[in-house]
Each structure stands twice: as structure tokens, then as C-alpha cells.
N, C-alpha and C positions, 0 to 999 in steps of 0.2 A: 827579343821580340821583333818580328818583322813588321814593316809598315806596308799596308796594302793600298794601292792607288785607286782601285776600283771596287766599289762595294760588292758588286755581284761576284767578282773573283774572290774577294775576301770571304764572303759567305760560303762559296763553294769549297774553298781550301779548308776553312775551319770545320765545315761540316764533314768533309772527308777525313780530316785528321781526327776529329772526335769519334767518327764512326769506326776508325781503325782501333781506337782504344776500347770502344764498346765491344768490338768483335773478339776480344781476347777471351770473352765468355759468350756462350750461346745466348742470343737475344730471346727475350721472353715473348715479345709481341703481345704485351698485355693490353688491357682496355685503353683505347685512345681517348684523349680528352677532346671531344668534339667542339667544345666552347672554351678553349684555353684563353684566359685573360691575364695570365701571370705577367708581372712587371718587375724589372730590376732597377734599383737605383744605387748609386755609390756615393760615399763621403770620404774625404772632404770634396768640396766643389772643384778644387784644382788638384789634380793628381800628377805628381812628379815621379821620375825614376827613383826607385828606392822607397816609395811611399807605402805606408800601411793603409789599406783600403777597407772600409767597412761596406759590405755588400748586403743590401736589404731587399727582400722580396715582398710583394703584396699581390692581392687578387689571385693567389693560388687556391686550389681546393684544400680544405682542411685535411691534413694528413698526407698531402701530396709531397713527394720527395723531389729535390732539385739539386743539380750539381752544375758547375761551370767548367767548360773546357776551352783550351786554347793551344794551338800548335801541337796537337797530339797528346797533351798532358792535362791533368786536372788542376784547375786554379783553386778549387775549393773541394772540401769533402762533401759528401751528401748531407743535406739538411732537410728537416721535415717541417712543413708549414703547420702553424698552430691552428687553433679553432677559428681564428679570424683570417686564415689564409696568409699569414705573415711569417717571415723568418729573418734571421740576421746571422751573418758569419763574416769572416775576415780573410784577406789574402794580402800578400806583399808583392808589389811590383818590383821586378829585378832592377838593380842599380844600372845595369847596362841596357835597359829598355829603350827602344827607339821612340822618340816622341811621334805621336800620330794618332789616328783613329783606328782602333783595333776591334775587329769583329769577334766577339766572344760567344760561344755556343752555350745556351741555357738548355740543359736536358732535364726533363721532368719525367717521373714515373708515378704510377698508381694514382690517377691515370697518366698515361704517357703523352708527352707533347714536347715540342722544342721551339726555340725562338733564338734570334740573334740580338745581342745587346752590344751597342757601340761603347767601348771604353776608351776615353780620350786620355792619353798620356801627354802632358804639356812639357815644353822645354824648360830647363832650369838654367837660364842664362845669367852668368855672374855680372855684377855691376862693373862698369868700366868707363873711362873717359871723362870722369867728373872734373878733371883739371881743365878741360877744354870749354867748360860752360860755367857761367855764373848763374846760380839758381836762387831765387827768392820765393819763399812760400808764405802765404798769409790766409787767415780765415776770412771767408767772404759770406755772401748770402746763402742761406740754407736751401738745399735742394738744387744746387747749380746744375745746369744741363748743357748749354752751349754758350759760346761767346763770339763776338765779332768786333773787329777794330775799325774805327773811323780815322782815316789818315788826315782828312780835312780838319776835323775837330780834335784830333789827338785824344780820343776817348775810347774806352773799352766797354761794350754793352754786353751784359750777362743776363741770361734767363734762368729762372728757377721755378720749380714746382715740387710740391710735397704730397706723396700719397697717391692712392687710387681714386678714381671718380666716385663721388663728386669731389674734385680737388678744391679744398678750402683755402690753401695757402700757396700763393704764387707771386713772383715779383719780376719786374724788369728793372735792372739796376745799371747805373752809369758809373764807371770806375775811372780813377786816374790811372793810366796805364803804367806809370813809373812807380808810384807809391802803393798802388792797388787799393787806395782808399775809396770807399763808396761815396761818390759825390751826390748822387740822387737816386731815388728808387720810387717805383709806383706799383700798386696792386691793381691788376686788371678788374674790370667790372663784373657784375653778376651775370652768370650764364643762364640760359633758359632751363627750366626744370626738365627732368628726364624720368624715365621709368626703369625700375630694376627688372631683374630676370622674371619676377613673378607678376610684372605689369603694374606694380604699385608706384604711385607718384613719389618722386624723390627730388631733393634739392639739387639744382644744377651746379652748385659751387661757383667758381669764378672761371673766366676765360683764361685758363692756365697757359703760360707761355713756355715753349720748348725750343724750337729752332729759331735762329736769328740771323739776319743779314742787314748790312748798313747800305743806305743809298745816300752817298754824299752829294750827288748831283741835285737832289731835292730836299736834303736835310732830314731825311726820315730813317726810322728803324722799322724793319718788317719782322714780324714774329709769326711762328706757326702755333695755332691753338689746337694741338693734337687731339685732345679729348673731345673737342667740339667740331672737329673736321673742317677747320677754317683757318683764317689768318687775320692779323690786325696790323695797323700801321700807327706808329708813335712818332712824335717830333723829337729829334735828337737833342735840341737845346734844353727842353724842360720836361721831356717825357710825357707831354700831353697827348692823349689819344686823338689821332687824326681821323681814323676810320676803323670800325670793327665790322668785318664782313660777317654775313649771316652764316650760321652753321650749315655745313654741306658744300661749301665752296670747293674743297678738296679733301677727300677721305683720308683720315689718319695722317694729316700733314706732318712733315718732318723737317727736312733741310730747306733752307732758304738761300738762293743764290741771286745776286743782283748784277745785272748788266747795265751799267750806267750809260754807256755809249748809245745803246738802242732803247733805253728807257723801259727795260723789262725786269720783272721779278719772276723767278722760277721756283716753284714749290712742289716737291714730290709727295705722293701719297704712299706711305710706307707699306710694303708688301702688296702693292697694287701695280698695275701697268700704266698709271696716270701721272702726268706732270702738268700742273696748272701754270699758265702764263698770265701774269697780271701786268697791266699798264702802270708803270711807276709814276706817270704824270697825271693821268685821269683817275687813278685808283679804281680801275675796273678790271674784272676778269675778262681777259682778251681771248683766251683759247685754252683748250685742254688737250694735251697730246696723249695719244694712246700708243704705248711702246709694244713692240713684238720682239721676242727673243730671236737669236740667230737661228736660221734654218738648220736642221740636222744634217750632218755630213752623210754623203751617200756611201753605202757599204761597197765591198768589193764586187765588181761586176756592174756597178753603176746604178743599182737599185736602192731607193731610199729605205729607211727603216720603217717599221710598222706605223709610227706616227710621223708622217712626212711634213706636217705643218710646222710653222714656227713654234718654238718653245714658249711657254708663258714667261712673262717678265714681271718679277717681283721687286720693284725698286726699293733700295735701302738708303743710298747716299748719293750725293752729287758733288761735283767740283767744277767751278767755272774758271776758265783760263782767259784772262782779260786780253792778253796779247793776240791770241788767235780768234777770240770770239767763239770758242767752242765750249759746250756744256757736256760734261762726262757724267753719265748716270750708271751706277752699278746695281745689279740685282743680287739677291741672296745666294744664287747658285753660280755667281761669277759672270753672268751675262752683262755686257757693257754696251751702252748706246752712246753714240757721238752725235750731238745735235748742233746745228748751226744756229746760234742764238739770234742772228739777224733775221732769218727766214723761218725759224721753227722747224726746219727740215731735218729729219733723222738721216744723217749721211751714211751711217753704217752701224751694224751691230755684230758682235762677235762674243765668243765665250773664252774666258780666261780659266784655264784648268788648274787644278790643285788647291781650290778653295772650297770651304764649306761654311756657310753662314757669313758670306761676304757682307761687310757693313761699312766700308770706307774706301775712298778712291782719291787719288791725286794724279796730277799730270805734269810732265816736264816737256815743254815744247822744244827745248834745245836738243834733247836726245830722242824726242818723239816716243816717249815711254810712259805707260801708265803704271801706277802702283796700286794694288788692290790688297786691302787688309781684311782678314776674316777671323771671326770669333771662334768658329768651329774647328779651325785648323791652326790657330795660333801663329799665323804667318803673314808675311807681306810678299806678294808675288810681283816681280818686275816683269812687265810684258811689253811687247811691241804695240804701240798705240794704233797702228794701222790695221792689224789683223789679230791681235790678242796672243800671238805666239809667245810662250813663256821663255824669258831670258834667264831668270833666277828665282828660286823659291827659297825664302829665308824664314826660318823659325825664329821668332823674336820674343815671345812671351805669352803666357796664358791669357786668352780672351782679348785678342787684338781688336780694338774698337774704333779708334780714331786715327786719321792720317792728315798730315799737312806737308806741303812741299815749299821749301825756300828756294826760289829761282836764282837768287843772287849767289848764295853759298853752295847751291846744288846739294842740299841736304833734305832727306825725307825723315820726318818724325812720326813715330808710331806709339800711340797710347795703348798699353796692355792692361786692361782692367783687372783681370785675375791675378796677374803677376805684380801689379803695383809699380810698374816701370814705364819709362819712356825710352824707346830705342831709337837711335839716330843712325841712319844709313846714308851712303852715297848713292848716286844714280845707278851704279852697277850692282847694288844690293849688298855691298860690304858694310858690315857693322863698324861704325866709328866710335860709338859710345852706347852704354846702356845705363840710364840714369834712374836714381830713386825718384819715383813719381808720386809717392804717397798712396793711401788706400783708394782703390777703385778709380783710377784716372778714366775720364769719360769722354772728353772732347778736347781738341786742339785747334787753336787759331793762330794766325800769323800777322805780325805788323811789318810794314815795309823795311824797317831797320833790322829785320832778322830775328826779332824777339818772338818767342813762341809762348803762348798762354795755355797751360794745361789745367783742366778743371777736375776736381775729385768729387764725384757725386756719390753720396752714401746716405745712410739713414740719418734722420734729423738728430737723433740722440747720440750719434757716433761723434765724439769730440775730435777724432782724428780726420774725419771727412769734411766735405764742404770747404775745401781749401782751393786756392788758385796758386799755381806755380808759374813764376815768370822765368823763362829759360832764355838766357842770352849768350850767344857764342862769344868766346873771348878773342 
């Protein structure tokens, strides 16, 4: 199976290939489906080379026939939608399939229609390098999401939240970073009531905590209350609430980055163009930055594309480099903004190619490289931090979700949620280890001694989830 780097090219090539198959018999040009709503889904969630894949259709017309094509051949036989517009069939992914996002043509008849379904084949990277690390795993608070290490107080702070809004169970916990014992924990206060989709009044649950950052200069822990679109501040020593900001401070708040030198706290609004800047000393919202994506490159002849304005910026993750004072923000399409934390000035924006669903970023000031991790492409892309030029594209594991960089040992750690692994790379993108990470590794944080903490966020009833792995280089 070929891997296409551009969606439009993929669609065109697949459509042509499928058309060549269809042309072996004269086309009927039957009644077209003017309101085609057919959808395709596949199981399992992680598809590897050699996998048996269950293909399910929904929203087709009753009696409508469908078939899937790829690279000039049929992936499935023709199937007929039942009275509910559903069908189910199976196919096998070749063992030699190239990991990547593959555009599959869905061809329907009676009435006729077509669509393109993206089938993602994930890499199947073997475990390796376990002898180079000491790994300790332990059950921790349920619903773990992120963690942050306090060098001054030698403590690890962990956030947790369970379920969809209104979230009823959430905790901020303080752990011993060596034993991983829970030293203290607190449940956030009651959040304001809300209305459901039908406008009916609903319990607001609690101010659930998700993102977390430590401020050792002022002895505080900052957390994002994602469901309430705001943030809160707790005291490190006893987890007492210092300030709960009102809902609406920053929409869908996610990551928290603390600049102790300049007394600032940065919080991004996931899938928005906003980054909120808080004063760490006065505990006030100081500014809200609006990011714009990189301007599109000009086509041959010097003329810009149809949409000449800056691309939208959909922030997903941030990384703060203390040495340079730079904040790196990545958006879901691989757009990167570099911000001077001292002045709040956006110094540059650029696009890192080869990623889909970017959700993690890290930076190495020594090599001036950024590392971007993406769920949709199962990879870590090593790029020039000045202009985004790709140096290496590394397939690491299904659902790459978290990144952290150890500047002392020059190692990049990637948490692969779908694969259940933590991949370790050097700054050139060479894989030095692929470690067992437990089910659904979600987030990584780093201590100054090189210890990495990996959290496993899963369902509350899953006994194998809600663990914390302490990974220490030998």
C-alpha cells in the first residue's frame, strides 16, 4: 500500500484507480444520490499491518449497495445496506502495508454516489531498549490527566477528572516523586450550574482540573478547568485554593506553562487561536494573545493562492523553554508559533509538514529543533525551530499524544496512547528505545534529574489504567 503525502493527490489517484476498475464494464449511470450521507467506520481503533478490519456503514439508503476500492483493486465485495441503512463487512490489511493515512474510495450504487474514507494504518514498533531505563509503575488517582514537577519542593502534582460534563469527580493530588505515594489531594469546589442541549438546567459538577503547571517562585500550582473555560490557583504546601477564576477566562483551557522569571502563566484555549497570559504575582488576567497561522506560500509566478490571508490557528499544546524564554505553541495542523515570554510578542509562525492532528511539542535550544507529535499520523517530526523545515519524520506508535524533552541527556520521549508505548528518540530522530507504557499513556512530564513521569488515563473501571510510570535513565 502506498502512502500519500497530500490529501488531494490521494483522492485523485484513488478515484482514478477505482474508475479504471469500474470501466472494465460499461457504466450504468444510474440514479445519482443527491443527498448522500453514507458514513464508514472501522474497527479495531488501532489498525496495524496484517490486521483484520471490520468495516461498518451507516446512513446509507436502504438497499443501497457499497464497495470499497484502493490502488485499483477492491478492498471489499459489494454489500447491501439493510432497512436501517447499515451494513458490515471485513477486509484484511496486507502485512507489507505502509503505515500512514490511506484514502479509500467508497463507491455506492442504487442510487449512485461516492466518497473518500481515510483509513489509518499505524506502525507496529517492537519494544526495545528496556535495559537502558529503570521503570516503576504504580496505581494512582483515577482519571489522571497531566502532571508537573516542583523542583523546589520535590513534589509531583497530578490532575484527574472523570467523565463528561457535568464532571462530578476530580482531584488535584500531590505525590512523592520517588515512591509515587499520594501525599495529599483535594477535590475542587462546586461549579456554577449549566444548561443541557435542550436548555434544561443542569448541575454544574465541580471545577474539574486538567492541565497543570507549577510556580515555584510563588509556591503555587496552576490548573486549567477545561469544562468551565477557566483556571484556578492552589497552594503547593497544602493544596489550599488560592484563587478560582470565573468561567470564561480562557475557552477550553488546556496546557499551563509557567515563566517564573517574568512572573507569567500561559494557558492555551484548545482548538482556538487564543493564549491567555496571567500575572503569577497579582493573580490577574494580564492579556489574551490571538495567534494567526503562517501565511500561505506563493504559487509559481509569485501569485498567492485563493485564500491569501493567514491560516487559522487551532492551538493544541505548548512548551516553555526556560533558557531562551520562548514559548512554543503548536496547532492541530502543524502550525507553530514562537512567542517571546517577556514581551508577549509572536516572533514567528511557520508550518511543520507531515503531521495530522498535532497535539504535542517540545524544543531543544542546543540544536534549535522543535519536535512535533501527532495523533493522526502516529509520528514525531523533527524540524528546524527557525523555519519549520522538516529534518526527519519518525513513525513511533499509534496515537502519539505527549512529548517531553530532556535537555541534559538530549532525549525526546513520546507517549503513544493507542500503542501503549513510550518511545525515546535522540535529537536526530533516531529511536533509542521503545518502552512498555501501560494502557493509554496520556501525558509526560520531566524532573530536573532526568526522570520522566508518564500517566495512563483510562476508564475508571479499567484496573490496568490510571497508573503512573516513573522512567529513569540508567
